[in-house]
C-alpha positions as CSV (number, residue, x, y, z in Angstrom):
1,M,4.1,-33.8,-0.3
2,E,1.5,-36.2,0.9
3,V,-1.9,-35.3,2.6
4,L,-2.1,-37.4,5.9
5,T,-5.2,-35.8,7.3
6,A,-7.8,-33.4,5.9
7,L,-11.1,-32.8,7.8
8,I,-13.7,-30.4,8.9
9,A,-14.1,-29.9,12.7
10,D,-15.6,-27.7,15.3
11,S,-12.1,-26.7,16.3
12,A,-8.5,-27.7,15.7
13,S,-5.1,-26.6,17.1
14,D,-1.5,-27.4,16.8
15,Y,0.0,-28.3,20.1
16,Q,3.8,-28.8,19.9
17,G,3.5,-30.4,16.5
18,K,0.5,-32.5,17.4
19,L,-2.8,-32.0,15.5
20,C,-5.6,-31.7,18.1
21,V,-9.1,-32.0,16.6
22,L,-12.5,-31.6,18.3
23,G,-15.7,-32.6,16.7
24,S,-15.0,-33.7,13.1
25,F,-18.1,-33.6,10.9
26,D,-19.3,-33.8,7.3
27,T,-23.0,-32.7,7.6
28,I,-24.7,-29.5,8.5
29,C,-28.5,-29.7,9.2
30,A,-30.7,-26.7,9.2
31,R,-34.4,-25.9,9.1
32,Q,-33.9,-23.0,6.7
33,Y,-31.4,-21.9,4.1
34,P,-29.2,-20.0,3.6
35,A,-27.7,-21.5,6.7
36,I,-24.8,-20.1,8.7
37,H,-22.5,-22.4,10.7
38,P,-20.9,-20.1,13.3
39,H,-17.4,-21.6,13.3
40,C,-15.4,-24.5,11.9
41,S,-11.8,-25.4,11.3
42,I,-10.2,-27.1,8.3
43,A,-7.5,-29.3,9.8
44,L,-4.6,-30.6,7.6
45,R,-1.6,-32.6,8.4
46,L,0.9,-32.8,5.5
47,L,3.9,-35.1,5.2
48,F,7.1,-33.8,3.5
49,R,10.1,-35.6,2.2
50,T,13.5,-34.5,0.8
51,G,12.9,-32.5,-2.3
52,D,9.9,-30.7,-0.9
53,E,12.0,-27.8,0.4
54,G,11.3,-24.3,-0.8
55,K,8.4,-21.8,-1.1
56,H,4.8,-23.2,-1.3
57,V,1.2,-22.0,-1.2
58,I,-1.6,-23.9,0.4
59,Q,-5.2,-22.7,0.0
60,V,-8.6,-24.0,1.0
61,S,-11.5,-23.2,-1.4
62,F,-15.2,-23.9,-0.6
63,I,-17.0,-25.2,-3.7
64,D,-20.7,-25.9,-4.2
65,Q,-22.1,-28.9,-6.2
66,D,-21.9,-26.9,-9.4
67,G,-18.1,-26.2,-8.9
68,K,-18.6,-22.5,-8.0
69,Q,-16.7,-20.7,-5.3
70,V,-18.7,-20.0,-2.2
71,L,-16.1,-18.2,-0.1
72,P,-15.1,-14.7,-1.1
73,Q,-11.6,-14.3,-2.7
74,G,-11.4,-18.1,-3.2
75,G,-10.8,-18.9,0.5
76,P,-8.0,-18.6,3.0
77,K,-4.4,-19.1,1.9
78,I,-1.0,-19.6,3.6
79,E,2.3,-19.0,1.9
80,F,5.2,-20.8,3.6
81,N,8.9,-21.7,3.1
82,M,9.7,-25.3,3.9
83,A,13.2,-25.6,5.3
84,E,15.5,-28.6,4.7
85,P,14.9,-31.4,7.2
86,P,17.5,-32.5,9.7
87,A,20.0,-34.9,8.1
88,T,18.6,-37.7,10.4
89,A,15.0,-37.3,9.4
90,F,13.3,-39.6,6.9
91,F,10.3,-37.3,6.6
92,W,8.7,-34.5,8.5
93,S,5.1,-33.3,8.9
94,Q,3.4,-30.0,9.4
95,N,-0.1,-29.1,10.6
96,F,-2.1,-26.4,8.9
97,I,-5.4,-25.1,10.4
98,F,-7.8,-22.7,8.7
99,N,-10.4,-21.2,11.0
100,I,-13.6,-20.1,9.3
101,A,-16.2,-17.9,11.0
102,G,-19.8,-17.7,9.7
103,L,-19.6,-20.4,7.0
104,R,-22.6,-19.7,4.8
105,L,-24.4,-22.6,2.9
106,P,-26.7,-20.8,0.4
107,T,-28.9,-23.9,-0.2
108,P,-29.1,-27.6,0.9
109,G,-26.8,-29.8,-1.2
110,Q,-23.3,-31.1,-1.6
111,Y,-20.2,-28.9,-1.0
112,S,-16.5,-29.5,-0.7
113,F,-13.5,-27.9,0.7
114,D,-10.8,-28.3,-1.9
115,V,-7.2,-28.3,-0.6
116,I,-5.0,-26.6,-3.2
117,Y,-1.2,-27.1,-2.9
118,D,0.9,-25.0,-5.3
119,G,-2.0,-24.6,-7.6
120,K,-3.1,-28.3,-7.7
121,I,-6.1,-29.9,-5.8
122,V,-4.5,-32.5,-3.5
123,S,-7.6,-33.3,-1.4
124,R,-11.3,-32.7,-1.4
125,I,-13.2,-32.7,1.9
126,P,-16.9,-33.4,1.4
127,L,-19.6,-31.4,3.3
128,Q,-23.4,-31.7,2.9
129,G,-26.1,-29.3,3.8
130,V,-29.3,-31.1,4.8
131,Q,-32.8,-29.5,5.0
132,L,-34.6,-30.5,8.3
133,Q,-38.3,-30.8,8.2
134,Q,-40.4,-28.3,10.2
135,P,-41.8,-30.1,13.3
136,A,-45.5,-31.1,13.0
137,Q,-47.8,-28.8,15.0
138,Q,-49.6,-30.5,17.7
139,G,-53.2,-30.0,18.5
């Protein structure tokens, strides 16, 4: 298995095997923390080859800069069974989309979404929370 695409976006969908992504980002700016981002999607496109058939688990874990889990229960998880490819295929790909509502950043700083495939981290998607300054009062 090979990770072709791993990113954070405003939204993502799978349309007939095509990964459709809208608004990829890596920074959330807020005036106050904890900050809540109303909705985001983790969009993944994975490439499989002969030998990758069978049962697998893919999970996304949200980690702070100290390596601590931020999402409850370690984050969303998908269990799937990869079938054998057609005899004429050299490889095949699959899209995975994790939708997250109300993403909470407790403090400004560095975070990451770790993509875990069968218990191993295969990709780390960086995200930073940036503190915006309060606007200066006029007058």
